[in-house]
TORKOL-4160 file (C-alpha; in steps of 0.2 Angstrom, whole numbers, padded with zeros to 4 digits, m for minus):
160
<pt num="1" X="m0133" Y="m0123" Z="0111"/>
<pt num="2" X="m0125" Y="m0122" Z="0129"/>
<pt num="3" X="m0109" Y="m0112" Z="0131"/>
<pt num="4" X="m0093" Y="m0122" Z="0136"/>
<pt num="5" X="m0084" Y="m0109" Z="0146"/>
<pt num="6" X="m0068" Y="m0120" Z="0146"/>
<pt num="7" X="m0067" Y="m0117" Z="0127"/>
<pt num="8" X="m0070" Y="m0098" Z="0128"/>
<pt num="9" X="m0054" Y="m0090" Z="0120"/>
<pt num="10" X="m0047" Y="m0073" Z="0123"/>
<pt num="11" X="m0054" Y="m0059" Z="0112"/>
<pt num="12" X="m0042" Y="m0055" Z="0098"/>
<pt num="13" X="m0042" Y="m0037" Z="0091"/>
<pt num="14" X="m0033" Y="m0026" Z="0079"/>
<pt num="15" X="m0037" Y="m0008" Z="0073"/>
<pt num="16" X="m0032" Y="0004" Z="0060"/>
<pt num="17" X="m0036" Y="0021" Z="0054"/>
<pt num="18" X="m0040" Y="0023" Z="0035"/>
<pt num="19" X="m0041" Y="0039" Z="0025"/>
<pt num="20" X="m0058" Y="0034" Z="0017"/>
<pt num="21" X="m0076" Y="0036" Z="0021"/>
<pt num="22" X="m0085" Y="0023" Z="0031"/>
<pt num="23" X="m0095" Y="0019" Z="0016"/>
<pt num="24" X="m0080" Y="0016" Z="0005"/>
<pt num="25" X="m0072" Y="0004" Z="0019"/>
<pt num="26" X="m0089" Y="m0004" Z="0021"/>
<pt num="27" X="m0089" Y="m0009" Z="0003"/>
<pt num="28" X="m0074" Y="m0020" Z="0006"/>
<pt num="29" X="m0076" Y="m0027" Z="0023"/>
<pt num="30" X="m0094" Y="m0032" Z="0021"/>
<pt num="31" X="m0090" Y="m0043" Z="0006"/>
<pt num="32" X="m0084" Y="m0060" Z="0012"/>
<pt num="33" X="m0077" Y="m0064" Z="m0006"/>
<pt num="34" X="m0065" Y="m0048" Z="m0004"/>
<pt num="35" X="m0056" Y="m0058" Z="0010"/>
<pt num="36" X="m0047" Y="m0068" Z="m0004"/>
<pt num="37" X="m0038" Y="m0052" Z="m0008"/>
<pt num="38" X="m0035" Y="m0046" Z="0010"/>
<pt num="39" X="m0033" Y="m0061" Z="0022"/>
<pt num="40" X="m0017" Y="m0070" Z="0022"/>
<pt num="41" X="m0027" Y="m0087" Z="0025"/>
<pt num="42" X="m0042" Y="m0086" Z="0014"/>
<pt num="43" X="m0038" Y="m0092" Z="m0004"/>
<pt num="44" X="m0055" Y="m0095" Z="m0011"/>
<pt num="45" X="m0073" Y="m0090" Z="m0006"/>
<pt num="46" X="m0090" Y="m0094" Z="m0013"/>
<pt num="47" X="m0104" Y="m0082" Z="m0006"/>
<pt num="48" X="m0123" Y="m0085" Z="m0007"/>
<pt num="49" X="m0135" Y="m0076" Z="m0009"/>
<pt num="50" X="m0130" Y="m0060" Z="m0017"/>
<pt num="51" X="m0131" Y="m0046" Z="m0012"/>
<pt num="52" X="m0123" Y="m0049" Z="0005"/>
<pt num="53" X="m0135" Y="m0047" Z="0020"/>
<pt num="54" X="m0139" Y="m0055" Z="0037"/>
<pt num="55" X="m0141" Y="m0073" Z="0034"/>
<pt num="56" X="m0129" Y="m0074" Z="0019"/>
<pt num="57" X="m0118" Y="m0089" Z="0019"/>
<pt num="58" X="m0100" Y="m0091" Z="0013"/>
<pt num="59" X="m0089" Y="m0106" Z="0010"/>
<pt num="60" X="m0070" Y="m0102" Z="0011"/>
<pt num="61" X="m0055" Y="m0112" Z="0008"/>
<pt num="62" X="m0041" Y="m0107" Z="0020"/>
<pt num="63" X="m0022" Y="m0111" Z="0019"/>
<pt num="64" X="m0007" Y="m0111" Z="0031"/>
<pt num="65" X="0008" Y="m0118" Z="0023"/>
<pt num="66" X="0004" Y="m0135" Z="0017"/>
<pt num="67" X="m0012" Y="m0136" Z="0026"/>
<pt num="68" X="m0029" Y="m0133" Z="0018"/>
<pt num="69" X="m0046" Y="m0132" Z="0027"/>
<pt num="70" X="m0064" Y="m0127" Z="0023"/>
<pt num="71" X="m0073" Y="m0114" Z="0033"/>
<pt num="72" X="m0092" Y="m0112" Z="0033"/>
<pt num="73" X="m0098" Y="m0095" Z="0038"/>
<pt num="74" X="m0115" Y="m0086" Z="0041"/>
<pt num="75" X="m0117" Y="m0067" Z="0042"/>
<pt num="76" X="m0125" Y="m0063" Z="0059"/>
<pt num="77" X="m0124" Y="m0044" Z="0059"/>
<pt num="78" X="m0126" Y="m0032" Z="0044"/>
<pt num="79" X="m0127" Y="m0014" Z="0050"/>
<pt num="80" X="m0122" Y="m0003" Z="0036"/>
<pt num="81" X="m0110" Y="0006" Z="0037"/>
<pt num="82" X="m0105" Y="0002" Z="0055"/>
<pt num="83" X="m0104" Y="m0016" Z="0059"/>
<pt num="84" X="m0102" Y="m0033" Z="0050"/>
<pt num="85" X="m0100" Y="m0049" Z="0059"/>
<pt num="86" X="m0101" Y="m0068" Z="0054"/>
<pt num="87" X="m0099" Y="m0084" Z="0063"/>
<pt num="88" X="m0088" Y="m0098" Z="0058"/>
<pt num="89" X="m0099" Y="m0112" Z="0059"/>
<pt num="90" X="m0086" Y="m0126" Z="0061"/>
<pt num="91" X="m0078" Y="m0118" Z="0077"/>
<pt num="92" X="m0091" Y="m0106" Z="0083"/>
<pt num="93" X="m0079" Y="m0091" Z="0083"/>
<pt num="94" X="m0087" Y="m0074" Z="0078"/>
<pt num="95" X="m0077" Y="m0062" Z="0067"/>
<pt num="96" X="m0082" Y="m0044" Z="0066"/>
<pt num="97" X="m0078" Y="m0027" Z="0058"/>
<pt num="98" X="m0083" Y="m0011" Z="0067"/>
<pt num="99" X="m0082" Y="0005" Z="0057"/>
<pt num="100" X="m0081" Y="0022" Z="0066"/>
<pt num="101" X="m0080" Y="0039" Z="0057"/>
<pt num="102" X="m0066" Y="0050" Z="0062"/>
<pt num="103" X="m0060" Y="0067" Z="0057"/>
<pt num="104" X="m0049" Y="0060" Z="0043"/>
<pt num="105" X="m0059" Y="0045" Z="0038"/>
<pt num="106" X="m0063" Y="0028" Z="0047"/>
<pt num="107" X="m0057" Y="0018" Z="0061"/>
<pt num="108" X="m0059" Y="0000" Z="0058"/>
<pt num="109" X="m0058" Y="m0013" Z="0072"/>
<pt num="110" X="m0057" Y="m0031" Z="0068"/>
<pt num="111" X="m0061" Y="m0044" Z="0082"/>
<pt num="112" X="m0062" Y="m0063" Z="0084"/>
<pt num="113" X="m0073" Y="m0068" Z="0099"/>
<pt num="114" X="m0079" Y="m0085" Z="0105"/>
<pt num="115" X="m0094" Y="m0081" Z="0116"/>
<pt num="116" X="m0100" Y="m0099" Z="0115"/>
<pt num="117" X="m0083" Y="m0106" Z="0116"/>
<pt num="118" X="m0075" Y="m0116" Z="0102"/>
<pt num="119" X="m0078" Y="m0134" Z="0097"/>
<pt num="120" X="m0068" Y="m0149" Z="0103"/>
<pt num="121" X="m0064" Y="m0153" Z="0085"/>
<pt num="122" X="m0057" Y="m0136" Z="0081"/>
<pt num="123" X="m0047" Y="m0136" Z="0097"/>
<pt num="124" X="m0039" Y="m0153" Z="0093"/>
<pt num="125" X="m0035" Y="m0146" Z="0075"/>
<pt num="126" X="m0027" Y="m0131" Z="0082"/>
<pt num="127" X="m0017" Y="m0140" Z="0095"/>
<pt num="128" X="m0011" Y="m0154" Z="0082"/>
<pt num="129" X="m0008" Y="m0144" Z="0066"/>
<pt num="130" X="m0009" Y="m0125" Z="0069"/>
<pt num="131" X="0004" Y="m0122" Z="0083"/>
<pt num="132" X="m0007" Y="m0124" Z="0098"/>
<pt num="133" X="m0019" Y="m0111" Z="0105"/>
<pt num="134" X="m0005" Y="m0098" Z="0109"/>
<pt num="135" X="0003" Y="m0100" Z="0092"/>
<pt num="136" X="m0013" Y="m0099" Z="0083"/>
<pt num="137" X="m0019" Y="m0084" Z="0092"/>
<pt num="138" X="m0002" Y="m0075" Z="0088"/>
<pt num="139" X="m0004" Y="m0080" Z="0070"/>
<pt num="140" X="m0023" Y="m0074" Z="0069"/>
<pt num="141" X="m0018" Y="m0057" Z="0076"/>
<pt num="142" X="m0004" Y="m0055" Z="0063"/>
<pt num="143" X="m0016" Y="m0060" Z="0050"/>
<pt num="144" X="m0029" Y="m0047" Z="0056"/>
<pt num="145" X="m0015" Y="m0034" Z="0055"/>
<pt num="146" X="m0011" Y="m0039" Z="0038"/>
<pt num="147" X="m0029" Y="m0040" Z="0033"/>
<pt num="148" X="m0032" Y="m0022" Z="0039"/>
<pt num="149" X="m0017" Y="m0015" Z="0031"/>
<pt num="150" X="m0022" Y="m0023" Z="0014"/>
<pt num="151" X="m0040" Y="m0016" Z="0016"/>
<pt num="152" X="m0032" Y="0001" Z="0020"/>
<pt num="153" X="m0022" Y="0001" Z="0004"/>
<pt num="154" X="m0037" Y="m0004" Z="m0007"/>
<pt num="155" X="m0049" Y="0009" Z="0002"/>
<pt num="156" X="m0036" Y="0023" Z="0000"/>
<pt num="157" X="m0033" Y="0018" Z="m0018"/>
<pt num="158" X="m0015" Y="0013" Z="m0016"/>
<pt num="159" X="m0006" Y="m0002" Z="m0024"/>
<pt num="160" X="m0001" Y="m0017" Z="m0014"/>
């Protein structure tokens, strides 16, 4: 599939330091079903096959206010315990978690990239129902920050 450079969006990124080993953090970020507990948008997830590996597919149900939409994903990188990435098949965005060991635990970097651009359909939905591209990007960054904070709480064994 050719890249539509007019549909390439800015890379979105958030990072956090977690006082837990990369292996502990990996057990959370490399499980698409765990995002039901951590992402403010994901409310349901069906993952097949198990165990998760490159090629695993997931079907998520996302929510923003009164809007609900499905998201089909496929794991495209599974490099334990350092990098986990999946592509959202309906809009072509690539979401990833990179884990780097630190002296006190793990640095986690979450990214949303669109190396092949996004689809016209997803752009139309974002413009009509999700606050436009700028509003959507702000909301995605906020969601990434909240997701990472929730992963940190779980990895460090703290209550929500």
